[in-house]
C-alpha positions as CSV (number, residue, x, y, z in Angstrom):
1,X,-15.5,4.7,5.6
2,X,-12.0,5.8,4.7
3,X,-11.5,8.9,2.5
4,X,-8.3,9.9,0.8
5,X,-7.4,12.9,-1.3
6,X,-4.1,13.1,-3.2
7,X,-2.6,15.6,-5.6
8,X,-0.2,13.3,-7.5
9,X,1.7,16.0,-9.5
10,X,1.2,16.0,-13.2
11,X,-0.3,12.6,-13.5
12,X,2.3,11.0,-11.2
13,X,5.3,12.1,-13.2
14,X,7.6,11.3,-10.2
15,X,6.4,7.7,-10.3
16,X,2.9,6.5,-10.9
17,X,3.8,3.0,-9.6
18,X,4.8,4.7,-6.3
19,X,1.5,6.5,-6.1
20,X,-0.4,3.3,-6.7
21,X,1.6,1.5,-4.0
22,X,0.7,4.4,-1.6
23,X,-3.0,4.2,-2.4
24,X,-3.0,0.4,-2.1
25,X,-1.3,0.5,1.3
26,X,-3.8,3.1,2.7
27,X,-6.8,1.3,1.0
28,X,-9.4,4.1,1.0
29,X,-13.0,3.5,0.2
30,X,-13.2,6.7,-1.7
31,X,-10.3,8.4,-3.4
32,X,-9.9,11.8,-4.9
33,X,-6.9,12.2,-7.3
34,X,-5.9,15.7,-8.3
35,X,-3.7,16.3,-11.4
36,X,-4.9,13.1,-13.0
37,X,-3.0,14.3,-16.1
38,X,-3.3,11.9,-19.1
39,X,-5.9,9.8,-17.4
40,X,-8.3,10.7,-20.2
41,X,-6.0,9.7,-23.1
42,X,-7.0,6.8,-25.3
43,X,-10.5,6.5,-23.9
44,X,-9.5,6.8,-20.3
45,X,-6.9,4.0,-20.6
46,X,-4.8,5.2,-17.7
47,X,-7.8,5.9,-15.4
48,X,-9.0,2.3,-16.0
49,X,-5.6,0.9,-15.3
50,X,-5.2,2.9,-12.2
51,X,-8.6,1.8,-10.9
52,X,-7.8,-1.8,-11.7
53,X,-4.5,-1.8,-10.0
54,X,-5.8,-0.1,-6.9
55,X,-8.9,-2.2,-6.6
56,X,-11.6,0.3,-7.4
57,X,-14.7,-0.9,-9.2
58,X,-16.3,2.5,-9.7
59,X,-14.7,5.7,-11.1
60,X,-15.3,8.9,-12.9
61,X,-13.1,11.6,-14.4
62,X,-13.7,15.3,-14.4
63,X,-12.0,17.0,-17.4
64,X,-10.0,20.1,-16.7
65,X,-11.2,23.3,-18.1
66,X,-7.6,24.4,-18.7
67,X,-4.6,22.3,-19.7
68,X,-4.6,18.7,-18.5
69,X,-5.2,18.9,-14.8
70,X,-8.1,16.4,-14.5
71,X,-9.8,15.1,-11.3
72,X,-10.5,11.5,-10.8
73,X,-13.0,10.1,-8.2
74,X,-12.6,6.4,-7.4
75,X,-15.0,4.5,-5.1
76,X,-15.8,1.1,-3.7
77,X,-19.4,2.3,-3.6
78,X,-21.5,2.7,-6.8
79,X,-21.4,6.3,-8.0
80,X,-24.9,7.7,-8.5
81,X,-26.2,11.0,-9.7
82,X,-22.8,12.0,-11.0
83,X,-22.3,15.7,-11.8
84,X,-19.3,17.6,-13.2
85,X,-19.7,21.3,-12.6
86,X,-18.4,23.7,-15.2
87,X,-16.8,26.2,-15.9
88,X,-13.8,25.4,-13.7
89,X,-10.1,26.0,-14.6
90,X,-9.4,22.6,-13.1
91,X,-12.3,20.1,-12.4
92,X,-14.8,18.6,-10.0
93,X,-16.7,15.3,-9.8
94,X,-19.7,15.2,-7.5
95,X,-21.2,11.8,-6.8
96,X,-23.9,10.4,-4.5
97,X,-23.0,7.2,-2.7
98,X,-24.9,5.0,-0.3
99,X,-22.9,4.0,2.9
100,X,-23.5,2.7,6.4
101,X,-23.7,6.4,7.3
102,X,-26.5,7.0,4.8
103,X,-26.5,8.7,1.5
104,X,-23.6,11.1,1.0
105,X,-22.8,13.6,-1.7
106,X,-19.0,13.6,-2.3
107,X,-17.3,16.4,-4.2
108,X,-13.8,15.7,-5.5
109,X,-12.3,19.0,-6.6
110,X,-9.3,21.0,-7.5
111,X,-9.6,24.8,-7.4
112,X,-7.6,27.1,-9.7
113,X,-4.1,27.9,-8.5
114,X,-4.2,31.5,-9.7
115,X,-5.9,33.9,-7.3
116,X,-8.4,33.8,-4.4
117,X,-10.7,36.0,-6.4
118,X,-10.8,33.4,-9.2
119,X,-11.4,30.6,-6.7
120,X,-14.4,32.2,-5.0
121,X,-16.8,31.8,-7.9
122,X,-15.6,28.2,-8.4
123,X,-16.4,27.4,-4.8
124,X,-19.8,29.1,-5.1
125,X,-20.6,26.9,-8.0
126,X,-19.6,23.7,-6.3
127,X,-21.4,24.5,-3.1
128,X,-24.6,25.1,-5.1
129,X,-24.5,21.5,-6.3
130,X,-24.5,20.1,-2.7
131,X,-26.9,22.5,-1.1
132,X,-29.8,20.1,-1.0
133,X,-28.0,17.2,0.5
134,X,-27.8,16.6,4.3
135,X,-24.7,14.5,4.3
136,X,-21.9,15.9,2.2
137,X,-18.1,15.9,1.8
138,X,-15.8,18.3,0.0
139,X,-12.3,17.0,-0.6
140,X,-9.3,17.9,-2.7
141,X,-6.6,20.5,-3.4
142,X,-8.3,23.8,-2.7
143,X,-5.2,26.0,-3.3
144,X,-6.4,28.2,-0.4
145,X,-5.3,28.9,3.2
146,X,-7.4,28.4,6.3
147,X,-8.1,31.2,8.8
148,X,-7.7,28.5,11.5
149,X,-4.1,27.6,10.7
150,X,-2.4,30.6,12.4
151,X,-0.1,31.6,9.6
152,X,2.3,34.4,10.6
153,X,1.4,37.5,8.5
154,X,5.1,38.1,8.1
155,X,5.3,35.0,5.8
156,X,4.2,37.2,3.0
157,X,7.6,38.9,2.9
158,X,9.2,35.6,1.9
159,X,6.8,34.8,-0.9
160,X,7.8,34.6,-4.5
161,X,5.7,36.1,-7.3
162,X,3.7,32.8,-7.7
163,X,2.8,32.7,-4.0
164,X,2.1,36.4,-3.8
165,X,-0.5,36.2,-6.6
166,X,-1.9,32.9,-5.2
167,X,-2.4,33.7,-1.5
168,X,-2.4,37.5,-1.1
169,X,-4.0,40.8,-2.0
170,X,-2.4,44.1,-1.3
171,X,0.3,42.3,0.8
172,X,-2.2,40.5,3.1
173,X,-3.0,36.8,3.3
174,X,-6.5,35.8,1.9
175,X,-8.7,33.2,3.6
176,X,-12.0,33.9,1.7
177,X,-12.5,30.5,0.1
178,X,-12.1,28.3,3.2
179,X,-14.1,30.9,5.2
180,X,-16.9,30.5,2.6
181,X,-16.9,26.7,3.0
182,X,-17.1,27.0,6.8
183,X,-19.9,29.6,6.7
184,X,-21.9,27.1,4.6
185,X,-22.0,24.7,7.5
186,X,-19.1,22.4,6.6
187,X,-16.6,21.1,9.3
188,X,-12.9,21.1,8.7
189,X,-11.9,17.5,9.7
190,X,-8.4,18.5,10.5
191,X,-9.5,21.3,12.8
192,X,-12.2,19.1,14.4
193,X,-9.5,16.6,15.5
194,X,-6.9,19.3,16.2
195,X,-4.6,18.1,13.4
196,X,-4.6,21.3,11.3
197,X,-0.9,22.1,12.1
198,X,0.0,19.2,9.8
199,X,0.9,20.8,6.5
200,X,0.1,19.0,3.2
201,X,2.7,20.7,1.0
202,X,5.5,20.8,0.0
203,X,7.3,17.5,0.0
204,X,11.0,17.2,-0.7
205,X,10.5,17.2,-4.4
206,X,8.7,20.6,-4.6
207,X,10.0,22.0,-7.9
208,X,8.5,25.4,-8.4
209,X,8.4,26.8,-4.8
210,X,4.7,27.4,-5.2
211,X,4.1,26.3,-1.6
212,X,5.8,27.1,1.7
213,X,4.9,24.8,4.5
214,X,1.1,25.0,4.0
215,X,-2.1,23.1,4.3
216,X,-3.8,23.2,0.9
217,X,-5.5,19.8,0.7
218,X,-8.7,19.4,2.8
219,X,-11.5,17.1,3.7
220,X,-14.6,19.0,4.8
221,X,-17.7,17.2,6.1
222,X,-21.2,18.3,6.9
223,X,-22.2,18.8,10.5
224,X,-24.4,15.7,10.1
225,X,-21.2,13.6,9.6
226,X,-19.1,15.2,12.4
227,X,-20.2,12.7,15.1
228,X,-18.7,9.9,13.0
229,X,-15.3,11.5,12.5
230,X,-12.7,9.1,13.8
231,X,-9.4,9.9,12.2
232,X,-7.5,12.5,10.3
233,X,-3.9,12.1,9.1
234,X,-1.4,13.5,6.6
235,X,0.6,10.5,5.3
236,X,4.3,11.3,5.6
237,X,6.9,8.7,5.0
238,X,9.8,7.9,2.6
239,X,7.4,7.0,-0.2
240,X,5.1,10.0,0.0
241,X,8.1,12.3,0.2
242,X,9.2,11.2,-3.3
243,X,5.8,10.5,-5.0
244,X,4.5,14.1,-5.3
245,X,4.9,17.6,-4.2
246,X,1.8,17.1,-1.9
247,X,1.2,14.6,0.8
248,X,-2.0,12.5,0.8
249,X,-4.6,13.2,3.4
250,X,-6.7,10.5,5.0
251,X,-10.0,10.9,6.9
252,X,-12.0,8.1,8.4
253,X,-15.7,8.1,9.4
254,X,-17.2,5.3,11.4
255,X,-20.7,4.7,12.7
């Protein structure tokens, strides 16, 4: 089972055809798209076209609570028991799928970019929806830093105003959101495979300097799925360098 999460930057404004080509090449079984802007327009016209061109039969769209930053979940497995937690400043789609690994609850999410204090209740809400499931996955742009990634505290001195509000309080880096996920029994797939030094943003087209060589896109799995974790990679090549300000992340689970 191959998972992919990808923040495509304002609905793929740098080139949606390029994003589609990247997805087709990686051919995931379950895909999370963050910033699926305009995917809801004209009765989900763009969402349906994207699904058709990338070969996904099943899909759902979580509507952003602010602006147009929707979240799309696309799957080769039927999506059952679909839930869309609110209120969120961005969005989340939680679906139950049946796989060779058993039933899995998959949350495709995008947390608010503003502050860690605003992200914490969003994470609490999403975690509450998955609490009863044994097998579960959290994937998406979490706009938060991991305590396992060894950021130099001095990086704060180089932050602009956006980064300062987003990642710090009183001049210190915050790791509360990722810490909360880990304390609820989830495994960071990148850390598990010792790949967490691979940053997921920014790419060469980063426009607003909201990132500074960081890992913001994650795939967390429950302890029950950890024995099946086969691969983790951040897809970096000429195409992903130009398609978005984030790189896509791939995780593969295999029985």
